C-alpha positions as CSV (number, residue, x, y, z in Angstrom):
1,M,40.3,156.6,69.3
2,H,41.4,159.5,71.5
3,I,45.1,158.8,70.9
4,N,44.4,158.6,67.1
5,A,42.7,162.0,67.2
6,L,45.7,163.5,69.0
7,T,48.1,161.9,66.5
8,R,46.2,163.4,63.6
9,L,46.1,166.8,65.4
10,I,49.8,166.9,66.5
11,L,51.9,164.6,64.3
12,I,50.3,164.2,60.9
13,N,48.4,167.4,60.4
14,S,49.3,169.9,57.8
15,G,52.4,171.6,59.0
16,G,52.8,169.0,61.8
17,I,56.0,167.4,63.1
18,L,56.1,164.5,60.7
19,E,55.5,166.7,57.7
20,K,58.3,169.1,58.7
21,I,60.8,166.3,59.4
22,L,60.0,163.4,57.0
23,F,57.6,164.2,54.2
24,P,57.7,166.6,51.2
25,G,55.1,169.0,52.6
26,E,51.9,169.6,50.8
27,T,52.4,166.8,48.3
28,C,52.4,164.2,51.0
29,M,49.3,165.7,52.6
30,Q,47.5,165.6,49.3
31,I,48.3,161.9,48.8
32,T,47.1,161.2,52.3
33,C,43.9,163.1,51.8
34,D,43.3,161.2,48.5
35,L,43.8,157.8,50.3
36,Y,41.5,158.7,53.2
37,K,38.6,159.4,50.8
38,D,38.2,155.6,50.3
39,W,38.8,154.7,54.0
40,K,35.6,153.5,55.8
41,F,35.6,153.3,59.6
42,T,33.0,150.5,59.6
43,E,35.4,148.2,57.6
44,Q,38.1,148.4,60.2
45,G,36.6,146.3,62.9
46,L,35.9,142.6,63.2
47,P,34.1,140.8,61.5
48,S,34.0,143.2,58.5
49,D,37.8,143.3,58.4
50,L,38.1,139.5,58.2
51,I,35.5,139.4,55.4
52,K,37.2,142.1,53.5
53,R,40.6,140.4,53.7
54,G,39.1,137.0,52.6
55,M,39.6,135.3,55.9
56,A,35.9,134.7,56.6
57,V,32.6,134.7,54.8
58,E,29.1,135.8,56.1
59,D,27.2,133.0,57.9
60,T,23.4,133.2,57.9
61,N,23.1,130.4,60.5
62,E,20.9,131.7,63.4
63,N,23.0,129.8,66.0
64,N,26.1,131.7,65.0
65,P,26.2,135.0,67.0
66,T,29.2,136.3,65.1
67,G,27.5,136.2,61.7
68,I,30.7,134.9,60.0
69,Q,32.4,131.6,59.2
70,L,36.2,131.6,59.4
71,L,37.9,130.1,56.5
72,M,41.1,129.3,58.5
73,L,40.3,127.6,61.8
74,D,43.7,128.1,63.4
75,Y,43.8,131.9,63.2
76,P,44.2,133.3,66.8
77,Y,43.6,137.0,65.7
78,A,40.2,136.1,64.4
79,I,39.3,133.7,67.2
80,E,40.3,136.0,70.0
81,G,38.7,139.0,68.2
């Protein structure tokens, strides 16, 4: 998370390196701000991400410590995560 904070501070901040080199200034930053309004940190980690992407469903079984049931059994990202 520290490197992400530094990236926002140095690279993608208003007037930052990427804005000066690649993007159309304030317009791009406004688009980014609008997109981040709907972004939720709690939806980014497993298992919430798997449920949101339709790769798993909630499992109410007490013996399942993860609380989810994978819909695709051969999915290394989900299994390792």
